[in-house]
C-alpha positions in Angstrom: -0.1 0.1 0.3 1.5 3.6 -0.8 2.5 6.2 2.0 2.2 9.4 1.3 4.1 11.5 4.2 4.9 15.4 4.1 7.1 16.3 6.8 7.5 20.0 7.1 10.7 21.2 9.1 10.6 24.9 9.7 14.2 26.5 9.9 15.7 30.0 11.5 17.0 31.6 8.5 16.0 32.6 5.0 15.9 31.0 2.2 18.7 32.3 0.8 21.3 31.5 3.2 19.1 27.5 3.5 20.8 26.6 0.4 23.8 27.2 2.1 23.6 25.4 4.9 21.7 22.2 3.0 25.0 21.9 1.2 27.4 22.7 4.2 25.8 20.1 6.6 25.9 17.4 3.4 29.5 17.8 2.9 30.3 17.9 6.6 27.8 15.0 7.2 29.3 12.5 4.8 32.4 13.4 5.4 32.1 12.1 9.4 30.3 9.1 8.7 32.5 7.5 5.5 34.2 4.7 6.3 36.2 2.5 4.3 33.2 -0.5 4.9 29.8 2.2 5.3 28.7 5.8 4.0 28.2 8.0 1.0 30.0 7.6 -2.1 29.3 10.5 -4.6 29.4 8.5 -8.4 28.2 11.3 -10.7 27.6 14.6 -10.1 26.7 17.1 -13.3 24.7 20.6 -14.4 21.3 19.1 -15.4 18.5 20.7 -17.8 14.6 19.8 -17.9 10.8 21.1 -18.5 9.5 19.8 -15.1 12.5 22.0 -13.4 14.8 23.8 -15.1 18.5 24.3 -14.6 19.9 22.5 -11.3 22.8 19.6 -10.4 21.7 16.3 -11.1 23.7 13.1 -8.5 23.4 9.8 -7.9 25.0 8.3 -4.7 25.4 5.3 -2.9 24.9 5.1 1.0 25.8 1.9 2.4 25.1 2.5 6.8 24.3 -1.8 7.2 24.9 -1.2 10.8 22.2 2.2 11.3 19.5 -1.1 10.1 16.8 -3.2 12.5 18.2 -6.2 13.8 15.4 -8.2 11.8 16.2 -6.1 8.6 19.9 -7.2 8.9 19.4 -11.2 9.6 17.6 -11.8 6.8 18.1 -9.6 4.1 22.2 -10.0 2.2 24.4 -7.3 2.5 24.0 -5.8 -0.7 20.9 -5.5 -0.1 21.2 -2.6 2.3 23.4 -0.3 -0.6 20.9 2.2 -1.7 20.6 3.9 -4.6 19.9 7.4 -4.2 19.2 9.9 -7.9 18.8 12.9 -7.1 17.9 16.2 -8.5 18.1 19.7 -6.7 16.8 23.0 -8.9 17.3 25.0 -6.0 14.8 25.7 -3.8 13.3 22.5 -5.2 13.9 19.0 -5.2 13.5 15.2 -6.2 14.7 12.4 -5.6 14.6 8.7 -6.2 15.8 5.3 -4.4 16.1 1.5 -5.0 17.6 -1.2 -3.2 19.0 -4.3 -5.3 17.3 -7.1 -3.3 14.6 -5.5 -3.2 13.9 -3.9 -7.0 9.5 -3.4 -6.2 10.1 -1.0 -3.5 9.4 2.9 -4.5 10.5 6.1 -1.8 10.4 9.1 -3.8 11.4 12.3 -1.4 10.4 15.9 -3.6 11.1 18.8 -1.3 10.0 22.2 -2.1 11.4 25.2 -0.1 9.1 28.5 1.0 9.2 31.8 3.0 6.6 30.4 5.6 6.2 28.7 8.6 4.7 25.3 7.5 1.5 27.2 6.6 1.2 26.3 2.8 -1.1 23.6 2.2 -0.5 22.4 -0.4 3.0 23.6 -2.5 3.6 20.2 -4.4 0.4 20.8 -6.5 -1.5 17.4 -5.6 -4.5 16.4 -6.0 -8.4 15.4 -4.5 -7.3 11.7 -3.5 -3.7 12.4 -2.9 -4.7 15.2 0.0 -6.5 12.4 1.5 -4.2 10.6 2.5 -1.5 12.7 2.7 -0.8 12.8 5.9 1.3 15.6 7.9 3.6 15.8 10.7 5.3 19.5 11.8 9.2 19.2 12.3 10.1 21.0 15.8 13.8 20.8 15.7 14.2 22.9 19.4 12.3 19.9 20.2 14.8 17.4 23.3 12.3 14.5 22.1 14.0 11.4 20.3 13.6 7.7 19.9 15.9 4.5 18.3 16.5 6.5 15.2 17.7 9.6 16.0 20.5 7.8 18.4 21.3 6.2 14.6 21.0 8.4 12.3 23.7 10.7 14.3 21.6 12.9 17.2 22.9 16.3 17.1 23.2 17.2 21.1 22.6 20.7 20.8 20.2 22.6 23.7 18.4 24.8 21.5 16.4 26.7 24.2 20.1 28.0 25.8 21.4 28.4 22.1 22.1 31.8 20.2 24.2 32.0 17.9 27.8 34.5 17.6 27.3 35.5 14.4 24.2 36.1 14.5 23.0 36.9 17.0 20.0 34.3 16.3 18.4 32.2 19.2 17.4 30.6 21.8 14.8 29.0 20.3 12.1 29.4 23.0 8.3 28.5 22.6 6.5 29.6 20.1 9.9 30.3 18.1 8.1 29.0 15.1 5.2 32.2 15.2 7.7 34.5 15.4 11.2 34.6 14.0 12.6 36.5 11.4 13.9 35.0 9.1 12.1 32.2 8.8 11.9 29.2 5.6 10.0 25.8 5.6 11.2 22.4 3.8 8.3 20.5 3.0 9.0 17.0 2.4 6.6 14.8 0.3 7.8 11.2 1.0 6.1 8.5 -0.8 6.9 4.5 -0.4 5.9 1.6 -1.5 6.7 -1.4 -0.8 4.3 -4.7 -2.4 5.4 -7.3 -0.4 3.1 -9.6 1.3 3.7 -9.9 4.7 6.0 -7.6 5.6 5.9 -4.2 2.8 3.8 -2.5 5.6 6.2 -2.9 8.3 9.0 -1.9 5.8 7.7 1.0 5.0 6.9 1.8 8.0 10.6 1.9 8.7 11.4 3.9 6.1 9.0 6.2 7.1 10.3 6.5 10.6 14.5 6.2 9.0 13.5 9.5 7.0 11.7 11.5 10.3 14.7 11.5 12.0 16.9 11.8 9.3 15.4 14.8 8.7 15.1 16.3 12.3 19.1 15.6 13.2 20.3 17.1 10.0 18.7 20.5 10.1 19.1 20.6 14.0 23.0 20.8 12.5 21.7 22.9 9.8 21.4 25.4 12.6 24.0 24.7 15.1 25.8 24.9 12.9 24.8 28.5 11.4 28.4 30.1 12.6 30.4 27.9 11.0 28.5 28.0 7.6 27.4 31.9 8.0 28.9 34.0 4.6 30.0 30.7 3.0 29.3 30.9 -1.5 28.0 29.0 -3.3 31.0 28.4 -5.1 33.5 27.6 -1.8 31.0 24.3 -0.9 30.2 23.4 -4.4 34.2 23.3 -4.0 33.9 21.8 -0.6 31.7 19.1 -2.7 33.8 18.5 -5.4 36.9 17.8 -2.9 34.9 15.1 -1.0 33.4 14.1 -4.2 37.4 13.1 -5.9 38.2 11.5 -2.6 35.3 9.3 -2.0 35.3 8.7 -5.5 38.8 6.9 -5.2 37.9 5.1 -2.4 35.3 3.5 -3.0 35.4 2.3 -6.8 36.5 -1.4 -5.5 33.0 -1.2 -4.3 30.6 0.6 -6.2 31.6 -1.3 -8.9 30.3 -4.5 -6.4 26.8 -2.9 -6.3 26.7 -1.9 -10.4 27.4 -6.2 -10.8 24.9 -7.2 -8.2 22.5 -4.5 -9.1 23.1 -5.8 -13.0 22.6 -9.6 -11.0 25.7 -10.5 -12.2 27.2 -12.3 -9.7 24.2 -12.6 -7.2 20.6 -12.5 -7.3 18.1 -11.5 -4.8 14.7 -11.4 -5.3 11.2 -11.4 -3.4 8.6 -13.9 -5.2 4.4 -13.1 -4.8 4.6 -15.7 -1.4 6.6 -12.8 0.4 10.3 -15.9 -0.4 14.0 -14.2 -0.3 15.8 -15.4 -2.8 19.5 -15.3 -2.6 21.3 -17.4 -4.1 25.4 -17.0 -4.8 28.1 -18.2 -7.2 30.5 -20.0 -5.5 33.1 -21.9 -8.4 30.7 -24.1 -10.3 28.1 -23.9 -7.3 25.2 -22.1 -7.1 25.0 -22.0 -2.6 20.6 -20.4 -2.1 19.3 -19.1 0.7 15.8 -19.1 1.1 13.6 -17.5 3.7 9.8 -17.2 4.1 8.3 -14.1 5.6 7.3 -16.1 8.6 10.7 -16.6 9.9 10.0 -12.8 10.9 6.8 -11.7 11.7 
């Protein structure tokens, strides 16, 4: 069943500042969370232009966070299933990303983002029709909230107390009660997440897991954006693009063999992983002239 949820993240920055803040946050978090076996690898980054978004940048990335996956996923899915491929089209203030996974080839995960200079009051920035609006759920995320769940710790928790925080360079903060209604400047990232995992027995659970993970990611990354304001404030787009290119060059060399392995897996050259109509996970790998096959039914983890 397709699930659609719109997350609205209010930020105490202007639209122009947020573009810088987001780019800085992405590069810094990729650097801090990337090792030789896990993290983010940029496969491709280039300008694009089309009728829907105009001019922007296209990126293709691999996400490897096997150690942060729920136990029920890591127990029954092979290592390759935990590699997520993302294609993103960024034409600020609009962005879109699509994700796929080698062993869950029916999975659909799309994130569409519109950035608006308001405080989460716009009701249909994505231009949804009546049926979509009726099925869409909405949640306003408060970056000043101290409430956390297990996902916040897994994606990387920002421990700054915004009720006491004040930026030394801008004077913004602290974020107290009703800050979203009172702050100036202000903007909102409207993130529409659409997820569909049409698998018998565990599809809904997978969809809920992905939504929970995305929510925690939105919360913690936007908390970091504001916590690091004194680091990125005053930087230019060119400086951020230079940092991105430097990171791209480094990860391209460090992860070349891993990305080749991902592509071979995705194409089914050496490994095959699929879910049949009855919800059975089939994983086979070739060892010399022999084929080893792992069969796990969804009943094993329900």
